[in-house]
C-alpha positions as CSV (number, residue, x, y, z in Angstrom):
1,M,5.8,6.2,16.8
2,V,7.5,7.4,13.7
3,L,7.1,5.4,10.5
4,G,9.7,6.0,7.7
5,V,8.4,5.2,4.2
6,P,11.0,5.9,1.4
7,T,9.7,6.0,-2.2
8,V,11.2,6.5,-5.6
9,K,9.9,6.7,-9.1
10,R,9.1,3.1,-10.3
11,E,9.0,2.3,-13.9
12,V,6.3,-0.4,-13.8
13,Q,4.0,0.1,-10.9
14,S,3.7,2.4,-7.9
15,Y,2.4,1.0,-4.6
16,L,2.8,4.1,-2.4
17,M,-0.9,5.2,-2.2
18,A,-2.1,1.7,-1.5
19,T,0.5,1.3,1.2
20,L,-0.4,4.6,2.9
21,K,-4.1,3.7,2.8
22,N,-3.4,0.3,4.3
23,L,-1.2,1.7,7.1
24,L,-3.9,4.3,8.0
25,D,-6.8,1.7,7.7
26,R,-4.9,-0.6,10.1
27,M,-4.7,2.0,12.9
28,N,-7.5,3.0,15.3
29,P,-7.9,6.7,16.1
30,A,-5.7,6.5,19.3
31,E,-2.9,4.9,17.3
32,T,-3.2,7.5,14.5
33,A,-3.0,10.3,17.1
34,D,0.3,8.9,18.3
35,T,1.9,8.2,14.9
36,L,3.8,10.2,12.3
37,I,4.3,8.8,8.8
38,I,7.2,10.4,7.0
39,V,7.2,9.8,3.3
40,L,10.7,10.4,1.8
41,V,10.4,11.0,-2.0
42,A,14.0,10.1,-2.8
43,E,14.1,11.9,-6.1
44,T,15.8,15.2,-7.1
45,D,13.2,16.0,-9.8
46,L,11.2,18.7,-8.1
47,E,8.3,18.3,-10.5
48,Y,7.9,14.6,-9.5
49,V,8.4,15.3,-5.8
50,T,5.6,18.0,-6.0
51,Y,3.4,15.6,-7.9
52,V,3.7,12.9,-5.2
53,A,3.1,15.4,-2.4
54,K,0.0,16.7,-4.1
55,Q,-1.3,13.2,-4.7
56,I,-0.9,12.4,-0.9
57,E,-2.6,15.7,0.0
58,V,-5.6,15.0,-2.3
59,Q,-6.0,11.4,-1.3
60,F,-5.5,11.8,2.4
61,P,-6.6,15.4,3.1
62,I,-7.6,14.8,6.8
63,E,-4.3,13.1,7.7
64,F,-2.3,15.6,5.7
65,E,-3.9,18.5,7.4
66,A,-3.7,16.9,10.9
67,G,0.1,16.4,10.5
68,V,-0.1,12.6,10.5
69,I,1.8,12.5,7.2
70,D,5.0,14.5,6.4
71,V,6.5,14.5,2.9
72,I,10.2,15.3,2.6
73,S,12.8,15.2,-0.1
74,P,16.6,15.8,-0.2
75,S,18.1,18.5,-2.4
76,A,20.3,17.3,-5.3
77,S,23.4,18.5,-3.4
78,Y,22.8,15.8,-0.7
79,Y,24.0,13.0,-3.0
80,P,27.6,12.5,-4.0
81,D,28.3,11.9,-7.7
82,L,26.8,8.4,-7.9
83,S,28.5,7.6,-11.3
84,K,31.9,7.8,-9.5
85,L,31.0,5.1,-6.9
86,R,33.4,2.1,-6.6
87,D,32.0,-1.2,-7.8
88,T,31.9,-3.5,-4.8
89,L,30.9,-7.1,-4.0
90,G,31.1,-8.1,-7.6
91,D,27.9,-6.3,-8.4
92,N,27.3,-4.4,-11.7
93,H,27.5,-0.6,-11.5
94,Q,23.8,-0.1,-11.8
95,R,23.1,-2.3,-8.7
96,V,26.0,-0.6,-6.7
97,V,24.4,2.8,-7.5
98,W,20.9,1.5,-6.4
99,R,22.0,0.0,-3.1
100,S,24.4,2.9,-2.2
101,K,21.7,5.5,-2.9
102,Q,19.3,3.4,-0.7
103,N,21.8,3.7,2.2
104,L,22.0,7.5,1.7
105,D,18.1,7.7,1.5
106,F,17.7,5.8,4.8
107,A,20.3,8.0,6.5
108,F,18.5,11.1,5.3
109,L,15.1,9.8,6.4
110,M,16.4,8.8,9.9
111,S,18.1,12.2,10.3
112,Y,14.8,13.9,9.8
113,A,12.9,11.4,12.0
114,Q,15.3,11.3,15.0
115,T,13.7,14.3,16.8
116,K,10.1,13.5,15.9
117,G,9.2,10.7,18.3
118,T,10.3,8.0,20.7
119,F,10.4,5.0,18.4
120,Y,11.3,4.8,14.7
121,V,10.1,2.0,12.3
122,Q,11.7,1.5,8.9
123,L,9.1,0.5,6.3
124,E,8.9,0.4,2.5
125,D,6.4,1.8,0.0
126,D,5.1,-1.6,-1.1
127,I,3.9,-3.4,2.0
128,L,0.8,-4.5,4.0
129,A,0.4,-4.2,7.7
130,K,-1.6,-6.2,10.3
131,K,-4.5,-4.5,12.2
132,N,-3.4,-2.5,15.3
133,F,0.3,-3.0,14.4
134,I,1.2,0.3,16.2
135,T,-0.2,-1.0,19.6
136,T,1.5,-4.4,19.1
137,M,4.9,-2.8,18.4
138,K,4.6,-0.1,21.1
139,S,3.6,-2.7,23.8
140,F,6.4,-5.0,22.8
141,A,9.0,-2.2,23.0
142,L,7.7,-0.8,26.3
143,Q,7.7,-4.3,27.8
144,K,11.4,-4.7,26.9
145,I,12.2,-1.3,28.4
146,A,10.3,-2.1,31.6
147,T,12.3,-5.3,32.1
148,K,15.5,-3.3,31.4
149,E,16.5,-5.5,28.4
150,S,19.3,-3.8,26.4
151,W,17.9,-4.3,22.8
152,F,19.0,-2.2,19.8
153,V,16.5,-3.4,17.1
154,L,13.1,-5.0,17.4
155,D,12.3,-6.9,14.2
156,F,8.6,-7.2,13.1
157,C,9.3,-8.6,9.6
158,Q,11.7,-11.3,8.4
159,L,12.5,-9.5,5.2
160,G,15.3,-7.1,4.4
161,F,15.0,-3.9,6.3
162,I,11.2,-3.9,6.6
163,G,9.6,-3.5,10.1
164,K,12.8,-2.8,12.0
165,L,12.1,-0.6,15.1
166,F,14.8,1.5,16.8
167,K,14.8,4.1,19.6
168,C,14.9,7.5,18.0
169,A,17.7,8.5,20.4
170,E,19.9,5.7,18.9
171,L,19.3,6.6,15.2
172,P,22.6,8.7,15.0
173,W,24.6,5.5,15.2
174,L,22.8,4.1,12.2
175,I,23.0,7.3,10.3
176,Q,26.8,7.6,10.8
177,F,27.3,3.9,9.9
178,F,25.2,4.1,6.7
179,L,27.0,7.3,5.6
180,M,30.4,5.9,6.2
181,F,29.9,2.6,4.4
182,H,27.1,3.6,1.9
183,N,29.3,2.4,-1.0
184,D,30.3,-0.9,0.5
185,K,27.3,-3.1,1.3
186,P,23.5,-3.2,1.2
187,V,21.6,-1.6,4.0
188,D,20.4,-4.8,5.8
189,W,24.0,-6.1,5.7
190,L,25.2,-2.9,7.3
191,L,22.7,-3.2,10.1
192,D,24.0,-6.7,10.8
193,H,27.6,-5.4,10.8
194,L,26.7,-2.6,13.2
195,V,25.1,-5.0,15.7
196,S,28.1,-7.3,15.3
197,T,30.5,-4.4,15.9
198,K,28.7,-3.5,19.1
199,V,28.8,-7.0,20.8
200,C,31.0,-9.5,19.0
201,S,34.4,-10.1,20.5
202,L,37.4,-11.0,18.3
203,D,38.6,-13.5,20.9
204,K,35.3,-15.3,21.1
205,D,33.8,-17.8,18.7
206,S,30.9,-17.3,16.2
207,K,28.5,-19.1,18.5
208,H,29.1,-16.5,21.3
209,C,28.7,-13.7,18.7
210,K,25.4,-15.1,17.5
211,M,24.0,-15.3,21.1
212,A,25.2,-11.8,21.9
213,K,23.6,-10.4,18.7
214,A,20.3,-12.2,19.5
215,E,20.0,-10.1,22.7
216,L,20.4,-6.8,20.8
217,W,18.3,-7.9,17.7
218,V,15.0,-9.3,19.0
219,H,12.6,-11.0,16.6
220,Y,8.8,-10.7,17.1
221,K,6.5,-13.4,15.7
222,P,4.2,-13.6,13.8
223,S,5.3,-10.8,11.4
224,L,3.3,-7.6,11.3
225,F,4.3,-6.6,7.7
226,Q,4.2,-8.3,4.3
227,H,6.0,-7.3,1.2
228,I,3.6,-7.0,-1.8
229,G,5.6,-5.3,-4.5
230,T,6.9,-7.5,-7.3
231,H,8.6,-4.8,-9.3
232,S,11.7,-3.5,-7.5
233,S,12.8,0.1,-7.7
234,L,16.0,-1.4,-9.3
235,K,15.2,-1.5,-13.0
236,G,14.5,-5.0,-14.3
237,K,14.6,-6.6,-10.8
238,V,11.5,-8.7,-9.9
239,Q,11.2,-9.1,-6.2
240,K,9.1,-12.2,-5.2
241,L,10.1,-12.4,-1.6
242,K,7.3,-13.0,0.9
243,D,7.3,-13.2,4.6
244,K,6.0,-16.7,5.4
245,Q,5.1,-15.7,9.0
246,F,2.7,-13.0,7.9
247,G,-0.1,-15.4,7.1
248,K,-2.5,-15.5,4.1
249,I,-3.6,-12.2,2.4
250,T,-7.2,-11.7,1.6
251,L,-7.5,-11.1,-2.2
252,Y,-11.3,-10.8,-2.4
253,Y,-14.4,-10.5,-0.2
254,A,-17.5,-12.7,-0.7
255,H,-21.1,-11.5,-0.3
256,E,-24.5,-12.9,-1.1
257,N,-25.8,-10.7,-3.8
258,P,-29.4,-10.6,-5.4
259,E,-29.9,-13.2,-8.1
260,A,-28.8,-11.7,-11.5
261,I,-27.4,-12.4,-14.9
262,V,-24.0,-10.8,-15.2
263,E,-22.2,-9.8,-18.4
264,T,-19.3,-7.7,-19.6
265,Q,-17.3,-7.1,-22.8
266,I,-14.1,-7.0,-20.8
267,K,-12.2,-10.3,-21.4
268,P,-11.5,-12.1,-18.1
269,Y,-8.0,-13.4,-17.4
270,K,-8.0,-17.2,-17.0
271,Q,-10.7,-18.3,-14.6
272,Y,-11.2,-14.9,-12.9
273,T,-14.7,-14.2,-14.4
274,L,-17.3,-11.7,-13.4
275,Q,-19.8,-14.5,-12.7
276,K,-17.4,-16.0,-10.1
277,A,-16.8,-12.6,-8.5
278,Y,-20.5,-11.9,-8.2
279,K,-21.1,-15.3,-6.5
280,G,-18.2,-14.5,-4.1
281,E,-16.1,-17.4,-5.4
282,S,-13.1,-15.3,-6.5
283,F,-12.3,-11.8,-7.9
284,F,-12.9,-10.5,-11.4
285,W,-9.7,-9.8,-13.3
286,G,-10.3,-8.2,-16.7
287,L,-7.9,-7.3,-19.5
288,L,-7.5,-3.6,-20.3
289,P,-10.9,-1.9,-20.0
290,Q,-11.8,0.4,-22.9
291,P,-14.1,3.4,-23.0
292,G,-17.7,2.3,-23.4
293,D,-17.1,-1.1,-21.7
294,H,-19.9,-2.1,-19.3
295,L,-20.2,-4.6,-16.4
296,K,-24.0,-5.4,-16.2
297,F,-26.0,-7.0,-13.4
298,K,-29.5,-7.8,-14.7
299,F,-31.6,-8.8,-11.7
300,S,-34.0,-11.7,-12.1
301,H,-36.8,-9.5,-10.9
302,P,-37.0,-5.7,-10.3
303,I,-35.6,-4.8,-6.8
304,F,-35.1,-1.9,-4.5
305,I,-31.4,-1.4,-3.7
306,K,-30.4,-0.1,-0.2
307,R,-26.7,0.3,-0.9
308,Y,-23.8,-0.9,-3.1
309,L,-20.1,-1.3,-2.8
310,F,-17.6,-2.1,-5.6
311,R,-13.9,-2.4,-4.5
312,S,-11.3,-2.6,-7.3
313,G,-7.6,-3.7,-7.1
314,N,-6.3,-6.1,-4.4
315,P,-3.2,-6.2,-2.2
316,E,-1.1,-8.1,-4.8
317,H,-2.2,-5.8,-7.7
318,P,-3.1,-2.5,-6.1
319,S,-3.0,-0.5,-9.4
320,D,-5.4,-2.9,-11.2
321,R,-8.3,-0.6,-10.5
322,F,-11.3,0.8,-12.2
323,Y,-10.6,4.5,-13.0
324,N,-13.1,7.0,-14.4
325,T,-15.9,4.5,-14.1
326,T,-19.5,5.3,-13.2
327,V,-22.2,3.3,-11.4
328,E,-25.6,3.5,-13.2
329,V,-29.1,2.0,-12.7
330,L,-32.0,1.3,-15.1
331,T,-35.3,1.6,-13.3
332,E,-38.9,0.7,-14.1
333,M,-39.5,4.5,-14.4
334,S,-36.6,5.1,-16.8
335,A,-38.9,5.6,-19.8
336,S,-40.3,8.8,-18.3
337,L,-36.9,10.4,-17.4
338,N,-35.5,13.6,-18.9
339,R,-32.7,12.4,-21.2
340,N,-31.1,15.9,-21.2
341,S,-30.3,15.7,-17.5
342,N,-26.6,15.4,-16.6
343,D,-27.4,12.4,-14.4
344,V,-29.2,10.4,-17.1
345,T,-27.4,8.6,-20.0
346,E,-28.6,8.5,-23.5
347,D,-30.0,5.0,-23.1
348,G,-31.9,5.9,-19.9
349,Y,-29.6,4.9,-17.1
350,I,-29.4,7.1,-14.0
351,I,-25.8,7.8,-12.8
352,I,-25.7,7.2,-9.1
353,G,-22.0,7.1,-8.3
354,K,-18.5,6.7,-9.5
355,F,-15.2,5.1,-8.5
356,D,-12.9,7.3,-6.3
357,A,-9.1,7.7,-6.6
358,L,-8.6,4.6,-4.4
359,G,-10.7,2.5,-6.7
360,V,-13.8,2.2,-4.6
361,A,-17.4,3.0,-5.5
362,Q,-20.0,2.9,-2.7
363,G,-23.2,4.6,-1.9
364,T,-26.9,4.3,-1.2
365,V,-29.7,4.3,-3.7
366,D,-32.6,6.8,-3.3
367,S,-35.9,4.8,-3.0
368,K,-37.5,7.5,-5.1
369,F,-36.0,5.8,-8.2
370,G,-38.3,2.9,-7.5
371,R,-37.4,-0.7,-8.4
372,I,-34.2,-1.4,-10.4
373,L,-34.0,-3.7,-13.3
374,I,-30.2,-3.4,-14.1
375,L,-27.2,-2.0,-12.3
376,R,-24.1,-1.4,-14.5
377,L,-20.6,0.0,-14.3
378,T,-19.5,2.1,-17.3
379,V,-15.8,2.7,-18.2
380,H,-15.2,6.2,-19.6
381,S,-11.4,6.1,-20.4
382,E,-8.7,3.8,-21.6
383,S,-6.8,2.0,-18.9
384,E,-3.1,1.3,-18.9
385,N,-3.7,-1.6,-16.4
386,W,-5.9,-4.6,-16.2
387,A,-8.8,-4.2,-13.7
388,I,-9.7,-6.2,-10.7
389,L,-13.0,-6.2,-8.8
390,S,-12.2,-7.7,-5.4
391,E,-15.5,-7.0,-3.8
392,I,-19.1,-6.7,-5.1
393,H,-21.8,-6.1,-2.6
394,I,-25.4,-5.1,-3.6
395,V,-27.8,-5.0,-0.7
396,E,-31.4,-5.4,-1.5
397,D,-34.0,-3.2,0.3
398,H,-37.3,-4.6,1.4
399,P,-39.6,-1.6,2.0
400,S,-42.6,-2.4,4.1
């Protein structure tokens, strides 16, 4: 199974890392072993391409090393002079350039992918997938092949070109078609025209054409992918399309936490308070965290903590995370601590962890610290984004 994920530099928000994490999390080890994810960085700025490749290598070292993820990029000479494109369909020139380049990007990605596997699935860099989506798609495709059905595309998402599965052996048809008509129409329209060209007869009516196309273009329900990005790669375009068949997305996880008073200087957005998040009623959404801001959890009585988990960001706002933020505890023994130690703050808190690049902080707490009075998160640098805590889980230990 080959998954094609094209990405470009976005002005407002990049979803790529969150999308890759989601795709990998939704696969079991057997599925991962049978899958190649190809990330096409469709930019000619080599510095930016290298930056994205490095980010992927750092955040997914195991998959990168194992060859689960390939990163490719076209040379500048691949693209024609985009400023000389004809304006078509009454679209403004900027939009014509955007959709024409997308056609060329998809053709490039498919050209690389065609020898790499049996099935190719076109995805985007701002999506969510359902659990075990690889097995679902593969089983559906193999079942169609076993019953000798002559399909051309299996469709696992109702939106645009997301979740369209093809046989790798048939990709050359798409590549040729996209290259020939790249300036004329958007990519999803071209796919529709290609299927029509294959089966629709000029001497038969539209009803016959529709039935013939339905045999080649098979829809699977419910959808396996959801589009989450709201900021399109086309400047100024806000994309609010959602696939209604995907179902509800989980925006926060509720847990029963030890009784505590919670406080923070970070101003909440609307009703998304830290108190509600701690009780598992919603998520916390804070405006622009600043260096020195704290999120404090003062326990009603000193407790031993077995482990903690703080998850920031959520599927609709994957970049609204806590960056450069530490997890710290104040214990009954803090008064006797060495304040010169790197792990102890000036006001006597012990640093026990920090948020990683994916916006998650988790760990266990050594019982040698004794009972804990307060757990807090401390922000150390200014954030360009707001910050969401979508999961707070503090597990109390009850040593015998």
